[in-house]
N, C-alpha and C positions, 0 to 999 in steps of 0.2 A: 452260557444263560446272556443275554443280553439286555444293554443299560441304556435308554437312548442312541439304540441304532449301531453302539458301538458294542464289543468283548468290554471282557471285566478286568483284565488286562492291559488295554486301551484307554480305558476307564482310569485305572487306580497312575495312570502314565500322565494321561491329561491332570489331573488330582497332584502328583507329584510338580508337575510346571506350571503351576501357576499356588505355587505354595515354596514357600525358598523353609523347607524340611532343614532340620536344626542337626548339629548332628547328635546323632543316640546317645551319646556319652553325656555333652549338656540335658536336651531333653531330657532324658531319665533320670538325670543326678538333680536337675529342679522339684520331680515327684518324686523323691526319695526320703524328700522330711514335709511328713506328717502336719501341718499345718500346712502348708501348700498344697498338699491332697482333701483340707479340708475346704481351704480359697475356690481350688479348683470345681469342687463339689457346688458349691453353694454359686458361682457363677454355675455353674452347668440348671441347678432345678432353678435358677429362678433369670435366670439371660443376660441380664448386664447391671449393677451394681456400680456404688462407688463405694471410695474406702470408708466414709461413715459408716457404709450399710454393712461391710467389714466386721468394723469394729463393734459392732454393734449387736451384731449376728454372734461370731465368733468367738469375743472379747477379747478383743488386739486394739492397744494401742497403734495413732496415726504412724507414728514412724518403725512400728511394727509392721501392720497392714505395707506400709509403701515398700520395705526391704525385699518383702516374701512378694512381693506385686512386680519388684523390678526383674530379678532371678526367672519369675515366669514370660515377661516380656522378651528380654534375653533370648529365652530358647524357646520364646516363638508359640510358648502354650494357649497364653493369653491375646486380647486386644486391645487396645488404647483408644477410644475418643471424647475428643473437648466439648462440650454444648453451653454457651455463654463461659463462665468461672469452673464450669463441673465437671471433672474425666469421669468418665463411663468405663468399668471395666470388664470384658465378657469374652465364654471361651473361643479360641479360636478355632471353630470346628473343621474346617478343612482339615491343618494340618494335620486334630487330635484324628480324623479322619487318617488319613494319608498316612502316619505313623503305624495306624492299622493296621492296615493294608500290609506295610513295610515288615511290622511283626511279624504277620501272620509264614513272613517268606521266611522268618529263623525259626518258625514251629513246623513245614514242613510242609504247610495247608498247600492244596494248588487255590493263586490267585485266579485261574481262569479258571472257575465254574462260579 
């Protein structure tokens, strides 16, 4: 299968090189907590959110949300960008995709197809 003129393995290698993959232990520990999964689902659904959006949608307090966001940022699951004095959080899709490709290796699937 060709993707942009490269085979799948080359594409995966390119994605890995463009993204600092976290250690898998850090990545999966960050996702092992149900509130962080809820935050990730919200980010995937909405694209970009503020802490206030998280508080409103999930019923968190600011401190509670910041705690989970800090862990997810450290694990490279999400990104943050500032617009004026507002911080917007979004899923780090490149790294999520790269970890997905890496996970397929552990499943025994051929990443070259």
